[in-house]
N, C-alpha and C positions, 0 to 999 in steps of 0.2 A: 488423401492428404498425407503429407510427410511431416511428422512431429519429431522434433529434436529436443532432448532435455540435457542440460548441463548442470551437474550437481556435485556437491562435496559434503557428504557422500551421496550415492544414489539411495533414496529412501524407499521408493516403491518401484518395482519392476513391472512395466506394462507390456503385455504381449500384443503383437500386431494382429489386429482383427480386420476392421474396416479401414484402418489407417496403417501406415508404416511408422513404427515408433523406434527411434534410435536413442540410446542413452550414452552420455559421455560423463565419466567420473574424473574430477580433478585429482591429479596425482597418479591415476592409473591409465586413463586414455588420453589425457591432455595435461599440460603443466599449469594451466591457469584458466579462469573463466574467459579472459580476453582472448587467449590463444584459441580456445574452443570456439568462441564466437566468430573469430576471423575465418576459421576452417568451416564453420557452419554455413556461412554465406556462399561458399563454393559448392555446397551439397544440395542446393535448391530446396530448402525446407519451406513449408507453408506456415508452420507454427514453431516458435522457439520458446522454451521455458528455461530461464536462467535462475539457478538456485539462489545466488546472492549477487547483487550489484554493489561491490565494495569500493571500486576505484574509478577514477576518471575514464580510463581507457575502456573498461567494461561498459560503463554507462553511455559513453560516446558511441561505441559500436552497437549497443542495444537500440539507441535512437536512430542510428543509420539504418539498421535492419528494419525498424518500424516504418521509416520514411520510404523504404524501397519495397513496400508491399507485404512485409511479413507481419504476422500477428505475434507480438512478443509479450511474454509474461515474465516479470522479474520481482524479486523481493528485496526490500531494504529494511533495516532496523530503525524505525522511526515510531513516534507515538501517535501520530494522526495523519490525515490526508494532507492537510496544509503543510506540515513539516516534511512530508515525503516530497512534495513539489519543491520546497525550499532546498532540501538536501541535494536533489538532482542538480539544481542550478548552482548552488554554492560550492560544489566540488570543483567547478571550473574556475580558472583565473578571472579576476574582475573584468578584464577587457573583453572576455568572451561571453559573459553572462547575458548580455542583451540578445545576442544571436541564439544562445541556448534556450532562453525563454521563448523566443519565436519558434524555434524548431520543436520544443517540447509542447507548445500550445497546439501545434499542428499534429504531432505524433500521438499525443496522449488520448486514450479512450476512456479510462477509468482508474480510480485508485480505491482499493479496499484495504482499510486498516483494521487490525483486530487487536483486542486486549483480552487476555484470558483471565477468567474469574474462577475462584474455587466455589463449587456448588455447596449450598447449605442444606438442600432438600434430599439430595442423593450424593453418593460418592462420585467424584469426577470434577471436570471443569467445563465451562461454557465460554464461547467466544462472543464478546460484544463487538459488533461490526460498525465501522463508519464507512459509508459509500459515497464517493464523489464521482459523478458522471461528467465527462468533458463536453458540456453543452457550449453553445457559442458564448454565453456569458462567462463561463468558467475559463474558456480559452482566452478571452479578452483580458481577464484578470491576470492570468499567467503571463501573457504577452507584455502587459503593462507593469508587471512586478507588484501587483496589489493582492498578493496571496492572503494577506490579513483579512480580506473581505470574503474569502471562500466560505467561511463558517456560515455567514448570513445567507449566501446563495444556497448552501445545502439545506438550510432551514426552509427555504421557499421552493426547493426543487424536488419535493417528495413525489410529485407526479412523474418525474423522470427516473425514479428509483433511488434517489439520494436519501441518505439518513445520517444523522449526526451520532457521534459516540454516546452523547448524553441520552438520546432517544433510546438507543439499544440498552444502555445501562438501566434506564427507568423501566423498560419493558421487563427485564429480568427481576428487578426489584419488586415491581407490582405482582409478579408471579411468585414472589418469595423464594426465588431460586439462588439469590446471592445475598450477602450481608449488607446492611446499610453502611457499615464502616468501610467496606471495600468499595461500595458504590461511590461514597463521598470522596475517598482518597484518589480514585481514578477519574472522577468527573472533571469536565472542563469548566462548566459553570457551577461551582460548588454550592453556592447559596440555595439552589433549587433542591438540593438533597439534604439540607440541614434538618428539615422537619422530620426526617426518618430516623435521625440519630437519637439514642437514649440520652446522651449528654453532649453538650457542645464540644467540638474538637478544640484542642489546645492551640491550633494554628489559625483559628478563625477570629477575626475582629470585625465588629460592625463598622461600616463606612458611614 
């Protein structure tokens, strides 16, 4: 396999062993992520890793690469899996978003979203993960613009390897590896975490 990474900067240098690994650094080997991606498609890679998908052109090229048989990994700065899907669609003009939803629903394999927490049991941090797998149900929601329903599909999709951010946070909290305050402030469904707090938060009101 031929693996190509595009990063700013290169964080880990991988030596070619059973695969050919080529690194491209923005500013040194290429002027931008999108320029490197355009070049990458001429180099016949099997796997492309994009350090950051910041703009419309990069995201568009990444989807094109995925639709033409490449396995593409990319990162975006978002808070959860649902927002990641929304960000990809919303970066395009309104008149293109229907087509983008359709393309994304076909191209997407999975979204892994991480939130870092400070450990309270030992020094360091841990990553609470949210995992969305592109099952037929998820693909339909993306195609129809109903991403607000993705959270409930993740709840029922554990047999496919899905998990919500709240489930990951609760796991760390049960093991006493993170603080209740951090768990509450980062949770999606905050009321579930109220009972772990020593005192009610100032931002919470009973409905």
